[in-house]
KEMI-819310 format. One record per residue (C-alpha): residue in one letter; chain; z, x, y. Coordinates in Angstrom, 1 decimal, always signed. Example, Ala and Ser with C-alpha at 12.3 -4.5 7.8 and 13.67 -1.06 7.14 Angstrom:
BEGIN
+---+---+--------+--------+--------+
| r | c |     up |   east |  north |
+---+---+--------+--------+--------+
| a | A |   +7.8 |  +12.3 |   -4.5 |
| s | A |   +7.1 |  +13.7 |   -1.1 |
+---+---+--------+--------+--------+
***
This chain:
BEGIN
+---+---+--------+--------+--------+
| r | c |     up |   east |  north |
+---+---+--------+--------+--------+
| m | A | +107.6 | +118.7 | +107.6 |
| r | A | +105.0 | +120.6 | +105.6 |
| a | A | +101.3 | +119.5 | +105.8 |
| v | A |  +99.5 | +119.1 | +102.5 |
| a | A |  +95.9 | +120.2 | +102.7 |
| p | A |  +93.4 | +118.1 | +100.7 |
| r | A |  +92.3 | +120.3 |  +97.8 |
| s | A |  +92.1 | +120.4 |  +94.0 |
| y | A |  +95.0 | +121.7 |  +92.0 |
| t | A |  +94.9 | +123.7 |  +88.8 |
| a | A |  +96.8 | +122.5 |  +85.7 |
| a | A |  +99.2 | +125.5 |  +86.1 |
| e | A |  +99.9 | +124.6 |  +89.7 |
| v | A | +100.7 | +121.0 |  +88.7 |
| d | A | +102.8 | +122.1 |  +85.8 |
| a | A | +104.9 | +124.4 |  +88.0 |
| a | A | +105.3 | +121.7 |  +90.7 |
| v | A | +106.5 | +119.2 |  +88.1 |
| a | A | +109.0 | +121.7 |  +86.7 |
| r | A | +110.4 | +122.2 |  +90.3 |
| l | A | +110.8 | +118.4 |  +90.5 |
| a | A | +113.6 | +118.6 |  +87.9 |
| d | A | +116.1 | +119.1 |  +90.7 |
| p | A | +117.5 | +115.6 |  +91.6 |
| e | A | +118.3 | +116.7 |  +95.2 |
| r | A | +114.6 | +117.1 |  +95.8 |
| f | A | +114.3 | +113.3 |  +95.5 |
| a | A | +116.9 | +112.3 |  +98.1 |
| h | A | +114.5 | +112.2 | +101.1 |
| a | A | +111.6 | +111.0 |  +99.0 |
| s | A | +113.7 | +108.1 |  +97.7 |
| d | A | +114.6 | +107.1 | +101.2 |
| v | A | +111.0 | +107.1 | +102.3 |
| v | A | +109.7 | +105.2 |  +99.2 |
| t | A | +112.5 | +102.6 |  +99.6 |
| h | A | +111.3 | +102.0 | +103.2 |
| a | A | +107.7 | +101.9 | +102.2 |
| a | A | +108.1 | +100.0 |  +98.9 |
| p | A | +106.6 |  +96.7 | +100.0 |
| s | A | +103.5 |  +98.3 | +101.5 |
| l | A | +103.1 | +100.7 |  +98.6 |
| a | A | +103.4 |  +97.8 |  +96.1 |
| r | A | +100.5 |  +96.1 |  +97.9 |
| v | A |  +98.4 |  +99.3 |  +97.7 |
| l | A |  +99.3 |  +99.8 |  +94.0 |
| d | A |  +98.5 |  +96.1 |  +93.2 |
| e | A |  +95.1 |  +96.4 |  +94.9 |
| a | A |  +94.3 |  +99.7 |  +93.1 |
| l | A |  +95.2 |  +98.2 |  +89.8 |
| d | A |  +93.2 |  +95.1 |  +90.5 |
| q | A |  +90.2 |  +97.1 |  +91.6 |
| g | A |  +90.5 |  +99.3 |  +88.5 |
| g | A |  +90.3 |  +96.2 |  +86.3 |
| w | A |  +93.9 |  +96.4 |  +85.0 |
| f | A |  +94.5 |  +92.9 |  +86.1 |
| g | A |  +92.2 |  +90.0 |  +85.3 |
| a | A |  +90.8 |  +88.5 |  +82.1 |
| a | A |  +91.3 |  +91.5 |  +79.8 |
| h | A |  +94.9 |  +91.9 |  +80.9 |
| e | A |  +95.5 |  +88.1 |  +80.5 |
| d | A |  +94.0 |  +88.3 |  +77.0 |
| l | A |  +96.2 |  +91.2 |  +75.9 |
| l | A |  +99.3 |  +89.4 |  +77.3 |
| r | A |  +98.4 |  +86.2 |  +75.5 |
| k | A |  +97.9 |  +88.0 |  +72.2 |
| a | A | +101.1 |  +89.9 |  +72.5 |
| a | A | +103.2 |  +86.8 |  +73.5 |
| g | A | +101.5 |  +84.6 |  +70.9 |
| r | A | +102.4 |  +86.6 |  +67.8 |
| e | A | +104.2 |  +84.3 |  +65.4 |
| d | A | +106.5 |  +86.9 |  +63.9 |
| p | A | +109.3 |  +87.7 |  +66.4 |
| d | A | +109.4 |  +91.4 |  +65.4 |
| e | A | +105.6 |  +91.8 |  +65.8 |
| r | A | +105.8 |  +89.9 |  +69.1 |
| l | A | +108.5 |  +92.2 |  +70.4 |
| t | A | +106.6 |  +95.3 |  +69.3 |
| a | A | +103.3 |  +94.0 |  +70.9 |
| v | A | +105.0 |  +93.0 |  +74.2 |
| g | A | +106.9 |  +96.3 |  +74.3 |
| s | A | +103.6 |  +98.2 |  +73.8 |
| l | A | +102.0 |  +96.2 |  +76.5 |
| v | A | +104.8 |  +96.9 |  +78.9 |
| a | A | +104.8 | +100.6 |  +78.1 |
| e | A | +101.0 | +100.8 |  +78.6 |
| q | A | +101.3 |  +99.0 |  +81.9 |
| t | A | +104.1 | +101.3 |  +83.0 |
| r | A | +102.0 | +104.4 |  +82.2 |
| i | A |  +99.0 | +103.0 |  +84.1 |
| g | A | +101.1 | +102.0 |  +87.0 |
| m | A | +102.7 | +105.4 |  +87.1 |
| l | A |  +99.3 | +107.2 |  +87.0 |
| v | A |  +97.9 | +105.0 |  +89.7 |
| g | A | +101.1 | +105.4 |  +91.7 |
| v | A | +100.8 | +109.2 |  +91.5 |
| a | A |  +97.2 | +109.0 |  +92.8 |
| v | A |  +98.4 | +106.8 |  +95.6 |
| g | A | +101.1 | +109.3 |  +96.4 |
| f | A |  +98.6 | +112.2 |  +96.5 |
| e | A |  +96.5 | +110.2 |  +99.0 |
| l | A |  +99.5 | +109.2 | +101.0 |
| a | A | +100.5 | +112.9 | +101.3 |
| h | A |  +96.9 | +113.7 | +102.5 |
| e | A |  +97.0 | +110.9 | +105.0 |
| l | A | +100.3 | +112.1 | +106.4 |
| a | A |  +99.0 | +115.7 | +106.6 |
| e | A |  +95.9 | +114.5 | +108.4 |
| a | A |  +98.0 | +112.6 | +110.9 |
| d | A | +100.0 | +115.8 | +111.5 |
| r | A |  +96.8 | +117.7 | +112.1 |
| t | A |  +95.5 | +115.1 | +114.4 |
| a | A |  +98.7 | +114.9 | +116.4 |
| e | A |  +98.7 | +118.7 | +116.8 |
| g | A |  +95.1 | +118.5 | +118.1 |
| r | A |  +93.7 | +120.3 | +115.1 |
| d | A |  +91.0 | +119.3 | +112.6 |
| e | A |  +90.4 | +120.2 | +109.0 |
| t | A |  +88.1 | +123.1 | +109.9 |
| e | A |  +90.8 | +125.1 | +111.7 |
+---+---+--------+--------+--------+
***
């Protein structure tokens, strides 16, 4: 297991890492881990979205407006747009949660090995 040191990443580093993720075999272990942790991760994601204001009155208003369109084609378009936006937001928050999870796991490794961040 590789430890991930908390740090900032350049756009070029992120672009290169995303390009390496194109290999489906890279996801086999990650998929197993995420499947195991899905219920806990869903709670963390829900809390992050709630704290970020993505749920609540504004969300309910957008949902009501989308579902309440009289024209079926407009309603379908509005609901589809809302779902797409929610998916993007969920993905972005999920990636942030993933970064923090990686940092927590790395910190646990350092602690288990008797090291701290200054070493």
